[in-house]
C-alpha positions in Angstrom: 8.8 -27.6 -5.4 8.1 -28.0 -1.7 4.7 -28.9 -0.3 4.6 -25.4 1.3 5.3 -23.8 -2.1 2.6 -26.0 -3.7 0.1 -24.8 -1.1 1.0 -21.2 -1.7 0.6 -21.5 -5.4 -2.8 -23.2 -5.1 -4.0 -20.6 -2.6 -2.7 -17.7 -4.7 -4.4 -19.1 -7.9 -7.7 -19.5 -6.1 -7.6 -15.9 -4.7 -6.6 -14.5 -8.1 -9.6 -16.2 -9.7 -11.8 -14.6 -7.0 -10.1 -11.2 -7.8 -11.1 -11.6 -11.4 -14.6 -12.4 -10.5 -14.8 -9.5 -8.0 -13.4 -7.0 -10.5 -15.9 -8.2 -13.1 -18.6 -7.4 -10.5 -17.1 -3.9 -9.8 -17.0 -3.2 -13.6 -20.6 -4.3 -14.0 -21.6 -2.2 -11.0 -19.6 0.8 -12.1 -17.7 0.9 -8.8 -14.5 2.9 -8.2 -11.7 1.2 -6.2 -8.6 2.8 -4.9 -5.9 0.8 -3.1 -3.0 2.6 -1.5 0.2 0.7 -0.8 2.6 2.3 1.7 5.4 0.9 3.8 9.1 0.9 4.3 11.5 0.2 1.4 11.6 -3.5 0.5 8.4 -4.3 2.5 6.9 -6.1 -0.5 4.7 -3.5 -2.2 5.9 -4.4 -5.8 5.5 -8.1 -5.3 2.0 -7.8 -3.8 0.8 -5.5 -6.6 2.2 -7.8 -9.2 0.2 -10.8 -7.9 -2.9 -8.7 -7.5 -3.0 -7.2 -11.0 -1.6 -10.2 -12.9 -4.9 -11.4 -14.3 -7.0 -8.3 -13.8 -8.5 -6.3 -16.7 -5.7 -4.2 -18.3 -8.3 -1.6 -19.4 -9.9 -1.1 -16.1 -6.8 -1.5 -13.9 -4.0 1.1 -13.4 -0.9 1.0 -11.2 0.4 4.5 -10.3 3.9 5.1 -9.1 4.7 8.7 -9.5 8.3 10.1 -9.8 9.4 13.0 -7.6 7.4 16.1 -8.3 8.4 18.6 -11.0 9.2 22.2 -10.1 5.7 23.2 -11.2 4.1 20.5 -9.1 5.9 21.6 -6.0 4.0 24.9 -6.3 0.6 23.2 -6.6 -1.9 22.2 -4.0 -0.2 19.1 -2.6 -2.9 16.6 -3.6 -3.3 18.1 -7.1 -0.8 15.8 -8.8 -2.6 12.7 -7.5 -6.2 13.8 -8.5 -5.8 13.0 -12.3 -5.0 9.4 -11.4 -8.0 8.7 -9.2 -10.4 5.9 -10.5 -13.4 6.6 -12.7 -16.5 4.4 -12.8 -15.6 0.7 -13.1 -11.8 1.3 -12.6 -9.4 -0.1 -10.0 -6.3 2.0 -9.3 -3.4 0.9 -7.1 -1.0 3.5 -5.8 2.5 2.2 -5.2 3.2 5.0 -2.7 0.9 7.9 -2.7 0.2 11.3 -1.1 1.5 9.7 2.1 5.0 10.4 0.9 4.5 13.6 2.9 4.0 11.6 6.1 7.1 9.5 5.7 9.9 10.0 3.3 9.5 13.8 3.0 9.6 14.8 6.6 12.3 12.2 7.5 14.6 13.3 4.6 13.8 17.0 4.9 12.0 17.2 1.6 9.1 19.2 3.2 8.9 21.7 6.0 7.5 20.8 9.5 4.6 23.1 8.8 3.8 21.3 5.5 4.0 17.9 7.3 1.5 19.1 10.0 -0.8 20.5 7.4 -0.8 17.3 5.5 -1.7 15.2 8.5 -4.7 17.5 9.0 -5.7 17.6 5.4 -5.4 14.0 4.4 -8.4 12.7 6.3 -10.5 15.5 4.9 -9.4 14.8 1.4 -10.1 11.1 1.8 -13.5 11.9 3.2 -14.3 13.6 -0.1 -13.2 10.6 -2.1 -15.2 8.1 0.0 -18.3 10.4 -0.1 -18.0 10.4 -3.9 -18.3 6.6 -4.0 -14.7 5.5 -4.1 -13.8 2.3 -2.1 -10.6 3.4 -0.4 -8.3 0.7 1.0 -5.1 1.9 2.7 -2.4 -0.7 3.5 0.7 -0.2 5.5 3.2 -3.0 4.9 5.4 -3.4 8.0 8.8 -5.1 8.0 11.4 -5.7 10.7 14.8 -3.9 10.6 16.7 -7.2 10.2 14.6 -8.4 7.3 14.8 -5.1 5.6 18.5 -5.1 5.8 18.6 -8.6 4.3 16.4 -7.7 1.4 18.2 -4.5 0.7 21.5 -6.4 0.5 20.0 -9.0 -1.7 18.8 -6.3 -4.2 22.4 -5.1 -4.7 23.6 -8.6 -5.6 20.8 -9.5 -7.9 21.1 -8.0 -11.5 17.4 -8.5 -12.1 16.6 -6.2 -9.2 18.7 -3.3 -10.6 15.7 -1.0 -10.9 14.8 -1.6 -7.3 18.0 -0.2 -6.0 17.7 3.5 -4.8 20.1 6.1 -3.4 17.7 6.2 -0.5 18.2 2.5 0.4 21.0 3.3 2.8 18.9 5.9 4.5 16.2 3.4 5.2 18.4 1.7 7.8 20.3 4.7 9.0 17.1 6.6 9.7 15.1 3.6 10.9 14.1 5.2 14.2 13.0 8.4 12.5 10.9 6.5 10.0 9.3 4.5 12.9 8.3 7.8 14.6 6.9 9.2 11.3 5.0 6.0 10.7 3.5 6.0 14.2 2.4 9.6 13.9 0.9 9.0 10.4 -1.1 6.0 11.5 -2.3 7.7 14.6 -3.5 11.0 12.9 -4.8 9.7 9.6 -6.6 6.5 10.7 -10.4 7.3 10.5 -13.5 5.3 10.3 -14.1 6.5 6.7 -10.6 5.7 5.6 -8.9 3.3 8.1 -5.4 1.9 7.9 -4.8 -1.8 7.7 -1.3 -3.0 8.8 0.3 -6.1 7.2 3.3 -7.9 8.7 5.5 -8.7 5.7 8.6 -10.5 7.0 7.0 -13.6 5.4 6.3 -12.3 1.8 4.1 -15.2 0.6 1.9 -15.1 3.7 1.6 -11.3 3.4 0.6 -11.5 -0.2 -2.2 -14.0 0.4 -3.5 -12.1 3.3 -3.4 -8.7 1.5 -5.5 -10.2 -1.3 -8.0 -11.7 1.2 -8.3 -8.3 2.9 -8.8 -6.5 -0.4 -11.5 -9.0 -1.6 -13.5 -8.7 1.6 -13.2 -4.9 1.6 -14.5 -4.6 -1.9 -17.4 -7.0 -1.3 -19.5 -8.7 -4.0 -17.9 -12.0 -4.9 -14.9 -11.0 -2.8 -17.0 -11.4 0.4 -16.5 -15.2 -0.1 -12.8 -14.9 0.7 -11.7 -16.3 4.0 -10.8 -13.7 6.6 -7.2 -12.7 6.8 -4.9 -14.1 9.5 -5.1 -11.8 12.5 -1.4 -12.4 13.2 -0.6 -10.9 9.8 -3.3 -8.3 9.1 -4.6 -5.9 11.8 -6.0 -2.5 12.3 -4.3 0.5 14.0 -6.0 0.1 17.4 -4.4 -3.3 17.6 -1.0 -2.2 16.4 0.6 -1.2 19.7 3.5 -3.6 20.4 3.0 -5.3 17.0 4.7 -2.8 14.7 8.4 -3.1 14.0 10.0 -0.7 16.5 
C-alpha cells in the first residue's frame, strides 16, 4: 500500500470515528438529519454513502434509493412518494438521488413536461423550508465530475463484473446529453439554492479526496462533536455563489 493510500485510510478512519460520535449525539438529542446526494452518473455517490454509513447505527440510519415511480405514484403530488422516507427523531437518512430527479434526469430525458419542471423548481425551496422549519438538518450535495472522468468510469463499469448492478441503460445518455445535463444542473443550482437549504458542490474527479471532504462537510454541518472536524478543502468543496467557472462545463 502506498504512503498516499495509508494517509487516506488513516484520515478516513478518524473521520468515521467522529461520524459515530456525532451520530450518537444526534440520537441522544433526538435530531433529524437528511442528506441528499445528487450528481451525474458515476460521480461517486454510492462510494461516498458506503464510507459514511459503514459504522453508523443500523437502526437509526437509512439509505433511500427509490426506483422509478409506479403508475399510481405518477398521479400523486410529486413530493408525496418521498415523504414517508423522511427522518424521524434521532434518525439519519441519506437519499441516493431524491426529488431532484425532476430537475435533472426527468427534463433531460423527457420524463416530465416543461411545465412540471418549472413547477418543481418553484416548489422545491418551499417544500424544503417546511422540512427545515420542522427541525430537520438538511444537507444537499451536488457531486460534480468532468466529462472525461465520467467516460472513463462508465467504461470501467462495463468491464468489471462486480459493478454489474451499476450499469444502466441511461449510461450512454450521460455522455450523449452532457451539455443538456450541464444546463439542467446550472438551472437547478441557481433556482433551488437558498439560505435555508443551500447546495454544496463537491469536485469528485479524485474519489478519495471527495469522500474525505464530503464527510468533513457533513460533520461540520451537523455540529455537536462533528464541529471538531477540520474544514473541507476549498478546492474540493464550495457553495453555489463560488461555482462559476468551477463546475464541469
